[in-house]
C-alpha positions in Angstrom: 0.0 0.2 0.1 1.5 3.2 -0.9 2.2 5.8 2.1 -0.8 8.1 0.9 -3.0 5.4 0.8 -2.2 4.3 4.3 -2.2 8.0 5.6 -5.7 8.2 4.1 -7.0 4.7 5.5 -5.6 6.0 9.0 -7.6 9.2 8.8 -10.7 7.3 8.5 -9.9 4.3 10.7 -8.5 6.3 13.6 -11.8 8.3 14.3 -13.7 5.2 14.5 -11.2 3.4 16.7 -11.1 6.3 19.2 -15.1 6.5 19.1 -15.0 2.6 19.7 -12.2 3.0 22.5 -14.8 5.7 24.3 -17.6 3.3 24.2 -15.6 0.6 25.9 -14.2 3.2 28.6 -18.1 3.8 29.6 -19.2 -0.1 29.4 -16.2 -0.6 31.4 -17.1 2.2 34.0 -20.7 0.8 34.3 -19.5 -2.6 35.1 -16.7 -1.3 37.7 -19.2 0.0 39.6 -21.5 -2.9 39.5 -18.6 -5.1 40.8 -17.9 -2.8 43.3 -21.5 -2.9 44.7 -21.0 -6.8 44.7 -18.0 -6.6 47.0 -15.9 -7.1 44.2 -13.1 -5.0 45.2 -10.5 -6.6 43.6 -12.2 -7.0 40.1 -13.2 -3.5 40.5 -9.6 -2.2 41.0 -8.7 -4.7 37.8 -11.4 -2.7 35.7 -10.4 0.3 37.1 -6.9 -0.2 35.6 -8.3 -1.2 32.4 -10.2 1.9 32.1 -6.7 3.9 32.8 -5.0 1.7 30.2 -8.0 2.4 27.7 -7.5 6.2 28.3 -3.9 6.1 27.7 -4.4 4.1 24.4 -7.3 6.8 23.5 -4.6 9.7 23.9 -1.9 7.8 21.5 -5.0 7.2 18.8 -6.0 10.8 19.2 -2.0 11.8 18.9 -1.8 9.7 15.6 -4.7 11.1 13.9 -3.3 14.5 14.5 -0.1 13.4 12.9 -1.8 12.1 10.1 -3.7 15.1 9.3 -7.0 14.7 11.4 -10.2 13.0 10.4 -11.1 12.3 6.7 -14.5 12.1 5.9 -15.4 8.6 4.3 -18.1 9.4 1.9 -19.2 5.5 1.9 -20.0 5.2 5.5 -18.0 1.8 5.6 -17.6 0.1 8.9 -14.0 -0.9 9.4 -12.6 -3.3 12.4 
């Protein structure tokens, strides 16, 4: 794949990955609270660590998006994973 094609593709994929990451964080927060309520402090702490790790990943993904020139609107509305 040519460099320009890779950059173009990343400008489409990265915003999706960032959004996907945010939705996972929200879900983790919900379950972290549930685990804490059920006296699962150890599990809650691990989920809290996962949330922190996901937030760090989100920052890296955002920085990568900035480096490739920001989001590129994909006219086709394709869903990439």
